[in-house]
N, C-alpha and C positions, 0 to 999 in steps of 0.2 A: 321349198321355194326360197329359203334363206339359209345359207350355210357358208362354211369357209372361214376366212380370217381377214384381218385388215390391220395395217400399221404404217409407220412412216415409209417403209420400203415398198408399199403397194398393197393390193388386195387380191384375194381369190374368193370365188363364190359364184352364185347363180347369175347368169347373164341377163336376167330380166330386170335387174336393178339399173336405173339410169346412172350413167357415169359422167363426171365433169373433169375438165382439164385442171381446174384449180377451184378451191373452195370459194363459196359466195359469202361466207361469214362463219361465225361461231354460234353453235346452237346448244341449248340444254334441253333434254327430253324429260318432262315431268311425269311423275306417277299419276295414273288415272285416279279419279275420285273413288271414295271407299265403296260406293254401291257397285261400281264397275269391277273393282277388285273382288268383291264378294261373289258376283255373278261368274267371274272367271274361275274363282276357286272351286265353285260347285261343279265345274266341268273339268277339274284337275289341271287347270292352267294357272301359271304364275303371271305376274305383271308383264305386259308386253314391252316394258321400257328397255330391257337388255336386248331384246330382239330388234327393236327399232334403232337403238344405238349402233348395232352391228350393221343394219341396212345403211344408216347414214354414213358411217365410216367407210364401208365398202364402196359407196358411191363417189366419195371424195368431193361431194357437193357442199359439205359443211364440215367444219371442225367441231367435234363433240367435246363440250366441257362438262365436267361432272358437278352437279349441284344436288345429288341425291345422297345415299348412304355413304358413298365415298367421300363426300364433302365433310362429313362429321369426323372422319379419320384424318383428313387434311387439317382441319382446325385443331384437332388434338395434337398433331405434330407442331403446329404453330404455338400452341399453349406450352408445350415442352420447351420450345425455343425461348419463349418469353420468360419462363421460370429458370432458364440457364442450364437445363438438363442436357441439351444437345451439344455435340462437339463444336469447337470453334471452326468458323468457316462454313457452317451448315447453310448459311444464306437463306433462312426461312422467314425473313421479315416481310413487310408489306410491299405492295407495288409490283408483284410478279405474276399474279394470276391473270389469265386471258379473260377479258369480259365477254359475256354472252351477248351476241347481237340479237339473237332470236330465242324464243321459248316455243317448243313444239309440244302440244298437248294432244294425246291420243284418247279416243273414247270408243268403247264397244258396248252396244245395247242389244240385248237379246229379245226375240219374240218367240214364245214357245207354243202358241196355239196351233193345233193340227200339224205338229212336227212331222209325223209319219207321212201324211199325204204330200206335203211340200217336198220332203226329202225324196220321195219316190218320183215326183215330177222333175225335180232337178236332176235326179239320177238318169232319167230318160234323155234329158237334153245332153248331158255329158256323154252318155253311151253313144249318141250319134256321132260324136267327135272321136271318142276313144272308148271302146267297149270295156277295156280293163279298168277304167275309172268310174264306171257306173255304180260300183258298189260303195264308192267313197261317200256319195251323198245320200244313198238310200238309208244309211243308219244314223243320220244326223239326229241329235237330241234337241234340236231347236228348229223352229220354223224358218227364222232368218236372223242373221246377225248384222246389224248396221254398224259400220266402223267409220270413224272420221279422224282427221288431223287438222289442228288449227295452228298456224304459225303467227306468232305475235312479236312485234318489234319490242325489244327489251327497254328501249329508251323512251319511246312515246306511249307504249301500251296499246298501240293500234294493231288490230288483226290485219295482216297484209296478205294472207293466203289461207285457203281452206279447201279441203277435199273430203269427199265422202265415198263410201263403197259399201257393198253388201255381199253376202254369201252368193247370191244369184249371179252377180257380176263376176265375182272371183272364180266361181265354178267354171265359167266358160274359158278361163285363162289357165287352168291347171294343165300341166304337161305330164308326160310319161314318167319323169323323174320323181313325181310325187309318190308313186308306188314302187319305184325302183330301189336299187341298193342305196342310193343317196336319198334318204327320206326327206331331208331338208327341214328348216325351221326347228332345229333341235333345242334352241335356247328357250328355257322356261317351260318345257314340255310341249311346245307347239308342233313337234314332229311325231308325237306319240299317238295322237288321236286324229280322226278325220275332222272333227270340229276345230282343233288347233291348227291343222294344215290350211283349212279354208279361211280361218280368221287371219292367219299370217299372210295368205295371198291377198286378202282384201286390204290389209294394212300396207303391204308392198305397193299395191295399186294406188292407195292414198298418197304414199310418200312420193312415188313417181310423178303424180299430178302436182304436188307441191313444188317439186323441183322444176317442173315445166313452167310454173308461174314465175318463180324467181329467175330462172334462166332467161325468160322473155322480157324482163323488166330490169334495166341496168340500175334504176334508182333503188332497187332492193339488194344490190350486190355491194357488200362491204369490203373494206380494204384489209385483208388478212393475208398472212403468208401461207405457205404450204404446211401440211401437217409436220413434215420433217423440220421445217424452219421454226415453227412455233414450239415444237417439242424440245428442240436443242438450243433455243435462244437463252442466253445468259443475261439475267437482269440483276443488278446489284440492289439488294433490298433497302428499304428506307420508308420514311413516312410519306404517305400519299396526300397531296393537297389538291383540292378541286376548286374550280372557279367559284368565287363567292365566299370561300372560307376566310375566317378572320385569324390572322397569325400575328406573331410578335417576335422580335429579336431575342435571342437567348442571353446576349450580353450587350453592354453599352458600346457606343461608337461604331456600330455596324454601318457600312457605306451603302447608300441607295445609288445604284449605278445607272448610267444612261443606256447601256446595252449589256447583254449577258456574256461579258468577257472580263477578265481580271484587270486589264489595263484601261477599262472604260472610264469616262469622266464621272466623277462623284457628284450627284445632284444634291445630296443631303446626307447628314450624319444622324443616324437614328439612336434614340435612347433605348435602354433596356425595357422590354415589355411594351414599347410603343405599338399601338394597334395598326395593322395593315390589312388590306383586303386583297386576296388573290384575284387578279383580273385576266390571267392568261395561262397558257400551258408552260410547263418546265422546258428550258433550253440549256443545254451544256451545264447542267447542275445548278442553274439559277432559276428563281421563281419571279414571274412578272407580277408586281404588286402595286397598290395605290396607297400612299400615305395621306396624311391630312394636308400636305402641301404639294406633292408631286407624285408622278408615276415613274417606276423604274424597275430595276432588277436587284435582287438580293440572293446571295448564296443560300441554297436550300438547307444546307447543314446548319446554318446559323438561325433557322426559324423553328418555332414550335407553334402548334395549334392552340388557340385560346379557348 
């Protein structure tokens, strides 16, 4: 049900995945809780995170940002840069990573009572649609697998979308390609067993429903570039200041300017280490700050965090 590849140049894969003309935001896919991982492992399945990331990227509905194991390696590279081990011009400083707009949390819960009877019943339903697929469900090692996906806004922590699915629902959507030469869902072992294929189909159905929710509500669509634009964007590294941070000039006689331009009127002359509060976003290399007497702009390179 899920195969192929995806990248800045486009995607190839199963047509059942919903497609978008442009991303609705950046999303990170988190690992399921430990009890889910243990249940999957008992059935020869790995974490579904890599599979879901492939779904998301093939859809082009979200940009995937890595906050999993890959993030640890990213931070290792930044530690090397901080220690001076990387080449000059590596540009590994702060302020370059794309923020996650959403967090996607998958869950799989198994019910194993009377697995054989339910598997036979599901097999009968599938057989009416395609006799070749009847054997898929008849050997299931669980009664039912409930899957779900929760989409949470990373800034507010509000859950904005949710979708659930089950093996019974997914079974009715299986196509001939499941038993064909393209097994599908090969990531993490999901194409090697009937259980894996059906769980992958349920997760795919979950993701498509999440996309439908976000597609239908413009308030949930964030301002991000295309995957190609975000992947190729060059950002000069530097310290990141956020609204509310307390900063101070690195040297004496720094000018507090009326606008974020070099020839702007000087509102005040600041002393070294005079405390300022960041009150707005960076513009043209200047930070919008509030001093004890006035609000204005100071060159970012002349400030340090207190």
